[in-house]
KEKE-3310 file (N, C-alpha, C; in steps of 0.2 Angstrom, whole numbers, plus 5000, padded with zeros to 4 digits):
npx = (5825:5825:5821:5807:5806:5819:5818:5806:5811:5822:5816:5809:5820:5825:5816:5814:5826:5841:5853:5863:5872:5887:5898:5895:5900:5915:5912:5922:5933:5939:5931:5918:5921:5924:5912:5903:5909:5907:5893:5889:5878:5875:5866:5862:5861:5868:5881:5885:5892:5903:5909:5912:5921:5931:5936:5941:5952:5959:5961:5962:5967:5981:5984:5977:5983:5995:5993:5993:5987:5980:5976:5967:5957:5953:5946:5936:5930:5916:5907:5906:5907:5921:5930:5928:5935:5948:5950:5948:5959:5970:5967:5969:5983:5987:5983:5992:6004:6002:5994:5997:5994:5981:5963:5959:5952:5947:5935:5935:5948:5946:5936:5942:5950:5953:5938:5929:5922:5909:5897:5900:5911:5906:5897:5906:5913:5902:5897:5908:5914:5904:5902:5893:5887:5880:5872:5870:5866:5860:5848:5844:5842:5831:5821:5821:5817:5804:5798:5799:5794:5802:5806:5813:5828:5838:5851:5855:5863:5856:5845:5852:5858:5847:5842:5853:5853:5841:5845:5855:5847:5839:5848:5853:5861:5864:5866:5870:5876:5867:5856:5861:5862:5848:5841:5846:5842:5828:5826:5830:5822:5809:5804:5805:5811:5801:5785:5783:5782:5771:5763:5770:5779:5788:5788:5777:5767:5770:5774:5776:5775:5767:5755:5751:5750:5762:5771:5775:5781:5791:5807:5811:5816:5832:5834:5830:5840:5844:5849:5865:5871:5885:5897:5906:5919:5924:5939:5941:5954:5961:5974:5982:5982:5971:5971:5967:5970:5973:5972:5977:5967:5967:5973:5962:5945:5931:5931:5944:5961:5958:5959:5955:5947:5955:5950:5941:5935:5931:5927:5934:5946:5952:5961:5973:5975:5979:5990:5999:6001:6004:6010:6002:5997:5982:5970:5955:5941:5927:5911:5903:5888:5881:5880:5873:5878:5874:5878:5879:5878:5878:5874:5881:5885:5890:5900:5907:5922:5928:5944:5952:5966:5977:5994:6007:6020:6026:6019:6022:6023:6020:6006:5999:5994:5993:5979:5974:5960:5956:5959:5951:5947:5958:5961:5956:5942:5931:5913:5905:5914:5920:5909:5907:5919:5918:5906:5911:5920:5912:5905:5914)
npy = (5777:5765:5763:5768:5776:5783:5790:5799:5805:5812:5821:5829:5835:5842:5853:5857:5855:5857:5868:5877:5876:5879:5869:5863:5871:5874:5857:5848:5834:5836:5847:5841:5831:5838:5845:5834:5828:5839:5839:5828:5825:5838:5852:5859:5873:5877:5873:5880:5893:5889:5880:5889:5898:5889:5883:5895:5898:5885:5879:5867:5850:5848:5860:5859:5847:5852:5862:5866:5858:5866:5877:5870:5866:5878:5884:5875:5877:5878:5871:5858:5841:5837:5827:5825:5835:5832:5819:5823:5830:5821:5812:5819:5821:5808:5805:5813:5806:5793:5792:5800:5813:5815:5812:5794:5785:5772:5764:5756:5760:5773:5773:5768:5778:5790:5794:5793:5781:5770:5775:5789:5789:5784:5794:5804:5799:5797:5811:5819:5812:5806:5792:5777:5774:5769:5778:5780:5789:5798:5805:5798:5785:5787:5791:5779:5769:5773:5773:5760:5753:5748:5741:5742:5749:5760:5760:5747:5732:5722:5729:5739:5732:5728:5741:5746:5737:5742:5755:5753:5747:5758:5767:5776:5773:5784:5801:5801:5809:5820:5812:5808:5820:5823:5813:5816:5829:5827:5820:5829:5841:5837:5824:5824:5822:5825:5829:5826:5832:5825:5828:5835:5827:5818:5805:5799:5791:5778:5775:5766:5769:5781:5776:5767:5775:5777:5786:5793:5783:5776:5780:5768:5773:5773:5762:5768:5775:5780:5797:5801:5812:5822:5832:5846:5858:5873:5883:5899:5908:5923:5935:5950:5957:5954:5942:5925:5909:5895:5877:5863:5850:5832:5820:5811:5808:5819:5834:5833:5838:5851:5868:5873:5878:5876:5862:5855:5841:5843:5858:5862:5859:5867:5878:5871:5863:5873:5879:5868:5864:5876:5885:5895:5906:5906:5919:5923:5915:5919:5914:5910:5911:5895:5883:5872:5860:5851:5835:5822:5810:5812:5824:5839:5847:5863:5872:5888:5895:5911:5918:5932:5943:5934:5927:5919:5907:5898:5895:5888:5877:5866:5863:5873:5890:5908:5916:5929:5940:5945:5935:5925:5919:5912:5900:5883:5882:5874:5876:5881:5886:5896:5904:5907:5915:5925:5931:5935:5945:5955:5959:5966)
npz = (5961:5972:5986:5994:6006:6007:5995:5997:6008:6003:5994:6002:6009:5999:5999:6012:6020:6029:6022:6023:6033:6042:6040:6029:6018:6014:6011:6018:6023:6035:6041:6041:6050:6062:6064:6066:6078:6087:6087:6094:6106:6107:6102:6085:6084:6095:6092:6081:6083:6090:6081:6071:6077:6080:6068:6062:6070:6070:6055:6048:6048:6050:6057:6069:6074:6077:6087:6104:6119:6128:6120:6112:6121:6126:6115:6114:6126:6137:6128:6133:6138:6137:6134:6121:6114:6118:6112:6099:6097:6099:6089:6078:6079:6078:6064:6058:6061:6056:6045:6034:6036:6034:6036:6037:6023:6023:6032:6043:6048:6050:6060:6070:6076:6090:6098:6087:6080:6073:6067:6066:6058:6047:6044:6040:6029:6020:6019:6016:6005:5998:5999:6000:6015:6029:6043:6061:6071:6086:6082:6070:6076:6083:6073:6065:6074:6077:6065:6060:6071:6082:6097:6113:6121:6112:6114:6118:6114:6106:6101:6094:6084:6076:6072:6065:6054:6048:6045:6035:6025:6020:6016:6002:5985:5978:5980:5993:6002:6004:6008:6020:6028:6027:6034:6047:6049:6048:6060:6069:6068:6065:6068:6083:6100:6109:6107:6092:6075:6066:6056:6047:6042:6030:6028:6035:6032:6032:6045:6059:6073:6072:6066:6076:6087:6095:6097:6109:6116:6109:6103:6116:6132:6141:6154:6170:6183:6199:6201:6207:6220:6222:6232:6233:6238:6231:6229:6229:6226:6228:6223:6228:6217:6210:6203:6200:6208:6199:6196:6186:6181:6184:6172:6169:6171:6177:6168:6163:6162:6161:6166:6182:6198:6214:6224:6238:6248:6261:6269:6280:6278:6269:6271:6275:6264:6255:6261:6261:6247:6240:6249:6254:6266:6271:6271:6281:6274:6264:6262:6247:6236:6235:6221:6209:6198:6184:6178:6165:6172:6186:6200:6204:6219:6223:6234:6235:6241:6245:6245:6249:6244:6245:6247:6239:6241:6232:6220:6206:6199:6184:6184:6191:6192:6192:6187:6176:6177:6164:6155:6152:6140:6135:6141:6144:6153:6164:6161:6172:6181:6174:6173:6186:6190:6181:6186:6198:6195:6189:6200:6207)
capx = (5827:5821:5818:5802:5808:5824:5815:5802:5815:5826:5812:5807:5826:5826:5812:5814:5832:5846:5858:5867:5876:5894:5902:5893:5903:5915:5911:5929:5933:5940:5925:5913:5923:5924:5905:5901:5911:5903:5886:5887:5875:5874:5861:5865:5861:5873:5887:5888:5897:5909:5912:5915:5927:5936:5939:5945:5958:5962:5957:5963:5969:5988:5985:5974:5988:6001:5991:5994:5981:5977:5973:5961:5952:5950:5942:5930:5927:5908:5903:5905:5909:5928:5934:5927:5940:5954:5950:5949:5966:5973:5966:5973:5990:5988:5983:5999:6009:6001:5989:6000:5991:5974:5959:5959:5946:5945:5930:5938:5954:5943:5932:5947:5953:5949:5932:5925:5917:5906:5892:5903:5916:5901:5895:5912:5914:5896:5896:5914:5916:5899:5902:5887:5888:5874:5874:5865:5867:5854:5842:5843:5839:5824:5817:5820:5814:5797:5796:5799:5791:5807:5805:5819:5832:5842:5858:5856:5866:5851:5841:5856:5858:5841:5842:5859:5850:5836:5849:5858:5842:5837:5853:5853:5868:5865:5865:5871:5878:5861:5852:5863:5860:5841:5838:5848:5837:5821:5826:5831:5817:5802:5803:5809:5810:5795:5780:5785:5777:5770:5759:5775:5784:5787:5787:5773:5762:5772:5777:5772:5773:5761:5749:5749:5750:5767:5776:5778:5784:5797:5811:5811:5821:5837:5832:5832:5843:5844:5855:5868:5874:5892:5898:5913:5920:5929:5942:5943:5960:5963:5979:5981:5982:5965:5972:5964:5974:5970:5975:5975:5964:5970:5972:5956:5939:5927:5935:5951:5966:5955:5961:5949:5948:5957:5944:5942:5929:5929:5929:5938:5953:5954:5967:5978:5977:5982:5997:6003:6003:6006:6013:5998:5994:5976:5966:5949:5937:5920:5907:5899:5882:5882:5876:5872:5880:5872:5882:5874:5877:5877:5873:5887:5883:5897:5901:5913:5924:5933:5950:5955:5973:5982:6001:6010:6028:6028:6014:6026:6023:6016:5999:5996:5996:5989:5975:5972:5953:5955:5962:5946:5946:5964:5962:5950:5939:5924:5908:5903:5920:5921:5903:5908:5924:5915:5902:5915:5923:5907:5903:5920)
capy = (5776:5759:5764:5774:5780:5787:5795:5804:5810:5817:5826:5833:5838:5848:5859:5859:5853:5863:5868:5882:5875:5881:5864:5861:5875:5868:5851:5844:5829:5839:5851:5837:5827:5842:5846:5828:5827:5844:5838:5823:5827:5845:5854:5863:5881:5878:5871:5884:5898:5886:5878:5894:5900:5883:5883:5901:5897:5879:5878:5861:5845:5850:5865:5856:5843:5856:5866:5863:5855:5872:5880:5866:5866:5885:5884:5870:5879:5880:5866:5852:5834:5839:5821:5825:5839:5829:5814:5826:5832:5815:5809:5823:5819:5801:5806:5816:5801:5786:5792:5805:5820:5815:5807:5789:5784:5766:5765:5753:5764:5780:5772:5766:5784:5792:5798:5793:5776:5767:5780:5795:5787:5783:5801:5808:5796:5799:5818:5822:5808:5803:5785:5774:5772:5770:5781:5778:5794:5798:5807:5792:5780:5789:5790:5772:5766:5775:5771:5753:5751:5744:5742:5742:5755:5760:5759:5740:5729:5719:5734:5743:5728:5729:5748:5746:5734:5746:5761:5751:5746:5764:5772:5775:5773:5790:5807:5799:5815:5823:5808:5808:5826:5823:5809:5819:5835:5825:5818:5835:5846:5835:5818:5826:5818:5826:5833:5826:5835:5820:5831:5838:5821:5816:5797:5798:5786:5771:5775:5761:5773:5785:5771:5763:5780:5775:5792:5795:5777:5774:5774:5767:5776:5769:5760:5774:5774:5786:5801:5802:5818:5823:5838:5849:5865:5876:5888:5905:5911:5929:5939:5958:5960:5951:5936:5919:5903:5889:5871:5859:5844:5826:5818:5807:5810:5825:5840:5831:5842:5858:5872:5874:5880:5870:5859:5850:5838:5846:5865:5864:5857:5872:5882:5866:5862:5879:5880:5862:5864:5882:5890:5901:5906:5908:5923:5920:5915:5922:5909:5913:5907:5888:5882:5865:5859:5844:5831:5817:5804:5814:5831:5841:5853:5866:5878:5891:5900:5916:5920:5938:5945:5928:5928:5912:5907:5893:5893:5889:5871:5866:5862:5878:5896:5913:5918:5936:5940:5947:5930:5919:5915:5909:5894:5879:5882:5872:5882:5884:5889:5902:5908:5910:5920:5931:5935:5939:5951:5959:5961:5970)
capz = (5968:5974:5992:5994:6012:6005:5990:6000:6012:5999:5991:6008:6011:5994:6000:6019:6024:6031:6016:6024:6039:6040:6038:6022:6013:6010:6015:6018:6028:6042:6043:6043:6056:6067:6066:6069:6085:6091:6087:6098:6112:6107:6096:6080:6085:6100:6089:6075:6084:6092:6075:6067:6081:6080:6061:6061:6074:6067:6049:6045:6052:6052:6062:6075:6077:6079:6092:6111:6122:6131:6115:6109:6126:6126:6109:6116:6133:6137:6124:6137:6136:6135:6131:6113:6112:6119:6107:6092:6096:6099:6082:6073:6079:6075:6057:6055:6062:6053:6039:6030:6037:6032:6039:6032:6019:6025:6037:6049:6051:6053:6066:6076:6079:6096:6098:6081:6080:6067:6064:6065:6052:6041:6042:6037:6022:6016:6018:6013:6000:5994:5999:6003:6022:6034:6050:6066:6077:6090:6078:6066:6080:6085:6067:6063:6079:6077:6058:6060:6077:6085:6104:6117:6122:6106:6116:6119:6108:6101:6098:6089:6078:6072:6069:6059:6048:6044:6042:6029:6020:6018:6013:5994:5982:5975:5984:6000:6007:6005:6012:6027:6031:6027:6040:6053:6049:6050:6067:6073:6067:6064:6072:6089:6105:6112:6102:6085:6070:6062:6050:6043:6041:6023:6028:6040:6030:6033:6051:6064:6079:6071:6065:6083:6093:6100:6097:6115:6119:6105:6106:6123:6136:6145:6161:6174:6189:6204:6200:6213:6221:6224:6234:6233:6240:6226:6233:6224:6230:6224:6226:6229:6210:6208:6200:6204:6208:6196:6195:6181:6184:6182:6165:6168:6176:6174:6166:6163:6159:6161:6172:6187:6205:6219:6227:6244:6250:6267:6269:6286:6276:6264:6273:6275:6257:6251:6264:6259:6240:6237:6253:6255:6273:6268:6275:6282:6268:6264:6258:6241:6235:6232:6215:6207:6191:6182:6173:6163:6176:6193:6201:6208:6223:6224:6238:6233:6247:6242:6249:6246:6246:6246:6245:6239:6240:6227:6214:6200:6195:6178:6185:6195:6190:6194:6181:6176:6175:6157:6151:6152:6134:6133:6144:6144:6159:6164:6161:6179:6184:6170:6175:6193:6189:6178:6191:6204:6192:6188:6207:6211)
cpx = (5822:5818:5814:5804:5813:5822:5811:5806:5820:5822:5810:5814:5827:5822:5813:5821:5836:5852:5863:5871:5883:5899:5900:5897:5909:5914:5917:5928:5934:5934:5919:5915:5922:5916:5902:5902:5907:5896:5884:5884:5874:5870:5865:5866:5867:5880:5890:5893:5903:5913:5916:5922:5933:5940:5943:5952:5963:5959:5957:5966:5977:5988:5982:5979:5994:5999:5992:5987:5977:5973:5966:5955:5949:5945:5935:5927:5920:5904:5902:5907:5916:5932:5933:5933:5947:5955:5951:5956:5971:5973:5969:5980:5992:5988:5989:6004:6008:5997:5991:5996:5984:5970:5958:5952:5943:5941:5932:5944:5951:5939:5936:5950:5949:5943:5927:5920:5913:5902:5896:5908:5911:5899:5900:5912:5908:5895:5902:5916:5911:5899:5895:5889:5882:5876:5868:5867:5860:5847:5840:5840:5832:5819:5816:5816:5806:5795:5795:5796:5796:5807:5812:5823:5837:5850:5860:5858:5861:5847:5845:5857:5853:5841:5848:5856:5845:5840:5852:5853:5840:5842:5854:5860:5869:5863:5865:5872:5871:5856:5854:5861:5852:5838:5840:5843:5830:5821:5826:5826:5810:5801:5807:5807:5803:5791:5782:5780:5775:5766:5764:5780:5783:5786:5782:5768:5764:5775:5772:5770:5767:5754:5746:5749:5756:5773:5779:5781:5790:5801:5811:5817:5826:5834:5834:5836:5844:5850:5858:5870:5881:5892:5905:5914:5926:5932:5944:5948:5962:5968:5978:5980:5975:5965:5970:5969:5970:5975:5973:5973:5968:5969:5966:5951:5936:5932:5942:5955:5964:5958:5955:5952:5951:5950:5946:5935:5926:5931:5934:5945:5956:5961:5974:5980:5981:5989:6001:6005:6006:6009:6009:5995:5987:5972:5959:5944:5930:5916:5903:5893:5883:5878:5877:5874:5878:5876:5877:5873:5877:5876:5879:5885:5890:5896:5907:5915:5929:5938:5953:5962:5978:5989:6004:6017:6030:6023:6018:6026:6019:6009:5996:5998:5991:5986:5972:5965:5952:5957:5957:5946:5952:5965:5955:5948:5932:5919:5906:5908:5921:5915:5905:5913:5922:5910:5905:5918:5918:5904:5908:5919)
cpy = (5770:5760:5770:5779:5785:5792:5800:5808:5815:5822:5831:5838:5844:5854:5862:5858:5859:5862:5873:5882:5876:5876:5861:5865:5878:5862:5846:5839:5832:5843:5847:5833:5832:5844:5840:5827:5833:5843:5832:5826:5834:5847:5859:5870:5882:5878:5876:5889:5895:5883:5883:5897:5895:5883:5889:5901:5891:5877:5871:5856:5846:5855:5863:5851:5847:5861:5862:5862:5861:5876:5877:5867:5873:5886:5880:5873:5881:5875:5860:5846:5835:5833:5822:5829:5836:5823:5817:5828:5826:5812:5813:5822:5812:5801:5808:5811:5795:5787:5798:5812:5821:5810:5801:5788:5777:5767:5762:5757:5770:5779:5770:5772:5786:5796:5797:5787:5775:5773:5787:5794:5787:5790:5805:5805:5798:5806:5821:5818:5805:5795:5782:5770:5774:5773:5779:5783:5794:5800:5801:5786:5781:5788:5783:5768:5767:5772:5764:5749:5746:5746:5741:5748:5755:5759:5751:5737:5726:5724:5738:5739:5728:5736:5749:5743:5738:5752:5759:5750:5752:5768:5771:5775:5780:5796:5805:5804:5818:5819:5808:5814:5826:5819:5812:5825:5832:5823:5825:5840:5844:5829:5819:5822:5819:5830:5832:5829:5830:5823:5834:5833:5819:5808:5795:5792:5779:5770:5771:5765:5778:5781:5769:5768:5778:5781:5794:5789:5775:5781:5774:5769:5771:5768:5765:5771:5780:5790:5803:5809:5818:5831:5840:5856:5868:5882:5893:5909:5917:5933:5946:5961:5958:5945:5930:5913:5898:5883:5867:5853:5838:5824:5814:5810:5816:5831:5839:5836:5849:5862:5874:5877:5874:5868:5855:5847:5841:5853:5866:5862:5862:5875:5877:5864:5867:5880:5874:5862:5870:5887:5896:5900:5910:5913:5920:5920:5918:5917:5913:5909:5900:5888:5874:5865:5852:5841:5826:5811:5806:5822:5833:5847:5856:5872:5882:5895:5905:5918:5926:5940:5940:5930:5921:5913:5902:5891:5894:5882:5871:5866:5867:5885:5901:5915:5925:5936:5941:5941:5924:5915:5911:5902:5890:5879:5878:5877:5885:5888:5896:5907:5911:5915:5926:5935:5938:5945:5957:5963:5966:5977)
cpz = (5970:5981:5993:6000:6010:6000:5993:6005:6008:5996:5996:6009:6005:5996:6007:6023:6025:6026:6017:6030:6037:6038:6032:6016:6016:6014:6015:6023:6035:6045:6045:6049:6062:6069:6069:6076:6089:6092:6091:6105:6113:6101:6091:6081:6091:6097:6085:6077:6087:6086:6071:6070:6080:6073:6060:6064:6071:6061:6046:6050:6055:6058:6069:6078:6080:6085:6099:6114:6125:6126:6112:6114:6127:6121:6111:6122:6133:6133:6128:6134:6133:6132:6123:6111:6112:6114:6100:6091:6095:6092:6077:6073:6076:6067:6054:6055:6057:6047:6035:6030:6035:6036:6034:6029:6020:6032:6044:6053:6054:6059:6072:6079:6085:6095:6092:6081:6074:6064:6062:6059:6046:6039:6038:6030:6018:6014:6014:6006:5996:5994:6002:6010:6026:6040:6055:6072:6081:6087:6074:6070:6081:6078:6065:6068:6079:6070:6058:6066:6081:6093:6107:6117:6116:6108:6118:6113:6103:6098:6092:6083:6073:6068:6064:6053:6044:6041:6036:6023:6017:6014:6006:5992:5979:5980:5991:6005:6009:6010:6019:6031:6032:6033:6047:6054:6051:6058:6072:6073:6066:6069:6079:6094:6109:6107:6095:6081:6065:6055:6045:6040:6034:6022:6033:6038:6031:6040:6056:6070:6078:6070:6072:6089:6098:6100:6103:6119:6115:6103:6113:6127:6139:6152:6166:6180:6193:6202:6206:6214:6224:6227:6234:6235:6235:6230:6228:6228:6225:6227:6226:6222:6207:6204:6204:6203:6204:6196:6189:6184:6181:6175:6164:6173:6173:6173:6166:6159:6159:6167:6176:6193:6209:6222:6233:6245:6256:6268:6275:6284:6271:6265:6273:6268:6254:6254:6261:6252:6238:6242:6255:6262:6272:6273:6276:6276:6269:6259:6253:6240:6232:6226:6214:6199:6189:6177:6170:6168:6184:6193:6206:6212:6225:6229:6237:6240:6243:6247:6246:6249:6248:6244:6245:6238:6235:6222:6208:6196:6189:6178:6190:6192:6192:6187:6181:6174:6168:6152:6151:6146:6132:6136:6144:6151:6159:6164:6167:6182:6180:6172:6182:6193:6186:6182:6196:6201:6191:6195:6210:6210)
residu = (MET:SER:ASP:ALA:PHE:ALA:GLY:ALA:LEU:LEU:ALA:TRP:TYR:ASP:ARG:HIS:GLY:ARG:HIS:ASP:LEU:PRO:TRP:GLN:HIS:PRO:ARG:THR:PRO:TYR:ARG:VAL:TRP:LEU:SER:GLU:ILE:MET:LEU:GLN:GLN:THR:GLN:VAL:ARG:THR:VAL:ILE:PRO:TYR:PHE:GLU:ARG:PHE:VAL:ALA:ALA:LEU:PRO:ASP:LEU:ALA:SER:LEU:ALA:ALA:ALA:ASP:GLU:ASP:ALA:VAL:LEU:ALA:LEU:TRP:SER:GLY:LEU:GLY:TYR:TYR:SER:ARG:ALA:ARG:ASN:LEU:HIS:ARG:ALA:ALA:ARG:LEU:CYS:MET:GLU:THR:HIS:ALA:GLY:ASP:LEU:PRO:ARG:ASP:ILE:ASP:ALA:LEU:ALA:ALA:LEU:PRO:GLY:ILE:GLY:ARG:SER:THR:ALA:ALA:ALA:ILE:LEU:ALA:GLN:ALA:HIS:GLY:GLU:ARG:GLN:ALA:ILE:LEU:ASP:GLY:ASN:VAL:LYS:ARG:VAL:LEU:ALA:ARG:TRP:HIS:GLY:VAL:SER:GLY:TRP:PRO:GLY:ALA:THR:ALA:THR:GLN:ARG:VAL:LEU:TRP:THR:HIS:ALA:ASP:GLU:HIS:THR:PRO:ALA:LEU:ARG:VAL:ALA:ASP:TYR:THR:GLN:ALA:ILE:MET:ASP:LEU:GLY:ALA:THR:VAL:CYS:THR:ARG:SER:ARG:PRO:ARG:CYS:ASP:ALA:CYS:PRO:VAL:ALA:GLY:GLY:CYS:VAL:ALA:ARG:ARG:ASP:ASN:LEU:GLY:ALA:VAL:LEU:PRO:GLN:PRO:LYS:PRO:ARG:ARG:THR:MET:PRO:THR:ARG:ARG:THR:THR:MET:LEU:VAL:VAL:ARG:ASP:ALA:CYS:GLY:ARG:VAL:LEU:LEU:GLU:ARG:ARG:PRO:PRO:THR:GLY:VAL:TRP:ALA:ARG:LEU:TRP:SER:LEU:PRO:GLU:VAL:ASP:ASP:ALA:THR:MET:ALA:ALA:ALA:ARG:LEU:LEU:GLU:ARG:HIS:GLY:ILE:ALA:ALA:PRO:THR:PRO:ARG:ALA:LEU:ALA:PRO:PHE:VAL:HIS:MET:PHE:SER:HIS:TYR:ARG:LEU:ASP:VAL:THR:PRO:LEU:LEU:PHE:GLU:GLY:ALA:ARG:ALA:THR:ARG:VAL:ALA:ASP:ALA:ASP:ALA:ARG:TRP:HIS:ASP:ALA:ASN:ASP:HIS:ALA:ALA:LEU:GLY:LEU:PRO:ALA:PRO:VAL:ARG:LYS:LEU:LEU:MET:GLN:LEU:GLU:GLU:SER:ARG)
# end
């Protein structure tokens, strides 16, 4: 093997890499694809139980394409970044319609599917088919930026161009599936964002960041901007049977198409909102403990109001329903909403 970086990394992987991840046995295109989407912005230990639950319910591309959106979102519920699940579902249906029920083998066609892109497409082809394809996910960007001393934020176009060149230079022609897993493992377990374990790194000898003491500097972070704060009031409307009123969120924006609690910007408008949409003459609400939910791009301050014993005259449209407390697992609910409803049940 001509590239010393790849050779050292593969030798390290044989001794210390992760060989028993559930998507590796069997390492089918569908299972690799699902794992790659779940692993975007999410750690392996968090993903594993979600992956196992998902493939138990939807074991292949055809079953995913045939599932309804609520079932897919319910399986994803709690994993966050729900656009990943919606894109996964859309891509499966496109594969059934235009690619004979399989993920395409052509990298451009694969990368064009919703939610995939160049690096994920390369990871699928490398791991499932052994094709020589370079990847550049977050872990790989960090490894290569440090090893080559690449300055600049890795999300910037010019910086990415340099990193893609290095990624391709190091990708071997043989054992490409193992190499792909190896460089991801190195970034996840050794060349970590903070406190990298340089003493355990198989390629530390050639690392520019280690040589020049730049481990805490590279890769350079995205230019910071002030995290804005948004505020909302969530309405927990419970009927005499203990069911909670849910509304499906719009098709775009945060928590798109998930079932959630009705919201108002102004708490004084809560009663009017419930009367206008659902014919609920709202009883006097009780304020619940406020909480904060952090998104990647803003902070959401939530004030919940509890309306007990509500009666409705027309909660019947497709985007509103009464939700039984025992059915939390059957619907895609945002994690903070699920937690709030479970806390309310426990306190009854």
